[in-house]
C-alpha positions, 0 to 999 in steps of 0.5 A, a space after each residue: 436175299 443176302 447177297 442183294 443186300 451185298 450189292 445194295 451196299 456196294 452200290 452204295 459205295 460207288 455212290 459215296 465214291 463219287 462226292 470226293 468228285 463232285 465236291 472238288 468241281 463244286 468248290 471250283 465253281 465257287 461253292 461253300 462248304 455248307 452251300 453244297 451241303 445244304 443243297 446235297 440234301 435238300 435237294 436228295 430229301 425232294 429226290 426221295 420224297 418224289 420216289 416215295 410217292 410214284 411207289 405210293 408209300 405214305 410218308 406220314 409217320 407216328 410222331 415218337 418215331 418220326 422224331 427219331 429220324 429227325 434226331 438221327 438225320 440231323 445229329 447223326 447224319 448231317 453232324 457226321 458231314 459237318 464235321 468230316 468237312 471241318 476236319 479237312 481244314 485240318 489235316 490231309 484228305 488221306 488222313 482225314 478219310 482214314 480217321 472217318 473209316 475207322 467207324 467200321 470198327 466202332 460200328 462192330 464194337 458198339 452192335 456187339 456191346 448193345 446185343 446187336 450182332 456177334 463179334 466173330 474171329 472172321 469178321 476182326 480179320 476182315 476189318 483189320 485187312 480191310 484197314 491196312 488196305 485203306 492205308 495203302 490206297 489213301 497213301 497216308 501222310 503224317 506231315 500235316 497232323 493236327 491235334 484239333 483235325 484229328 479229334 473231328 475226324 475221329 468225332 466224324 466216325 464216332 457220330 456216323 458208328 452210332 448212326 449206323 448202329 441206331 437207324 439199324 434199329 429203326 429200319 426194322 420199323 420203318 421203310 428205307 425210302 421213308 426213312 432216307 427222305 426224313 433223314 435227308 430232310 433234317 441234315 439240310 435243316 440242320 446244315 442250313 441253319 450252319 450255313 445261315 450262321 455262319 454266313 457262308 450260304 451262296 446259291 449263285 454259282 455257274 452251270 458246272 456248280 450247279 451239276 456238281 451239286 445234282 451229282 452230289 444229290 443223286 449219286 452221293 446221296 440218294 444211292 449212297 444214302 438208300 442203298 446202305 440203308 436197304 443193304 443194311 438191313 438185309 446184312 447187318 450193320 457191321 458187315 454193311 460197314 466193312 463192306 462200304 469200305 471198298 468206297 476209297 477204292 471206287 474214288 480212286 479209280 474214277 479219281 483216275 479216269 475224271 481227273 487223270 490221277 495216276 495209280 500207284 502200286 500201293 494203291 493197286 495193293 490196296 484195293 486188293 487188300 480191301 476185296 480180299 477183306 470183303 471176300 473173307 467177310 462174305 465166306 466166313 458169314 455165309 459158313 457160319 450160316 451153313 453150320 448154323 
């Protein structure tokens, strides 16, 4: 059961890793940020709802749980996506990604503070190793420091961490597929509202743009969100967040394969460190369960 959760989170990371690639293609096709996010979450919500209907799962929920999911989707996942996109206007992509990936540490701290999970030395060590590896993978450059960009990036990490911890609590009562449908739907509404207020929604895109948006919706959202929720339900929010740090490694590999980017020795070394951190996390958890 536990290893199926690990595999689900790894599949989620692979899905999320495609987002940067597809967004690059969408920008080249002339899409705006709010257009990308609105279409991404709208298509994802429709696909998830269709999957729920195919599995004959009801989307009806009690009012209280429905409100919680809508708040999580709009002011958790949707707001995180907007803050992260905004941060990239002020800092480099590598620094923005590093700031966002402060969220595994925040998830671990919040979950421990709320009593959802115990703070373990093995978990802290794994997190530190993964974070160091992440720095090597992203090739951090501090030449474009911006106070606003750093604040937006850290805010996106904090919002995402809170979303993960509280969605983990809801998942104990709501199927992951149903939860993901409402999360994406609420995120779509928030992004559409942002696009309308900024007058930046534009849907007259070439075929290449719509193919990129479809890729973001399916791989970067349906696979990413659903895989993470399913995996988190089995391994816990802190472990799922640490395992997800493999995502930048996959992004770098995809960039090399699809965009012709070259892999450097530091990137390969960083990827190895992240894999080491994930393996140590799983071995430590297995030993703890065996001792218990």
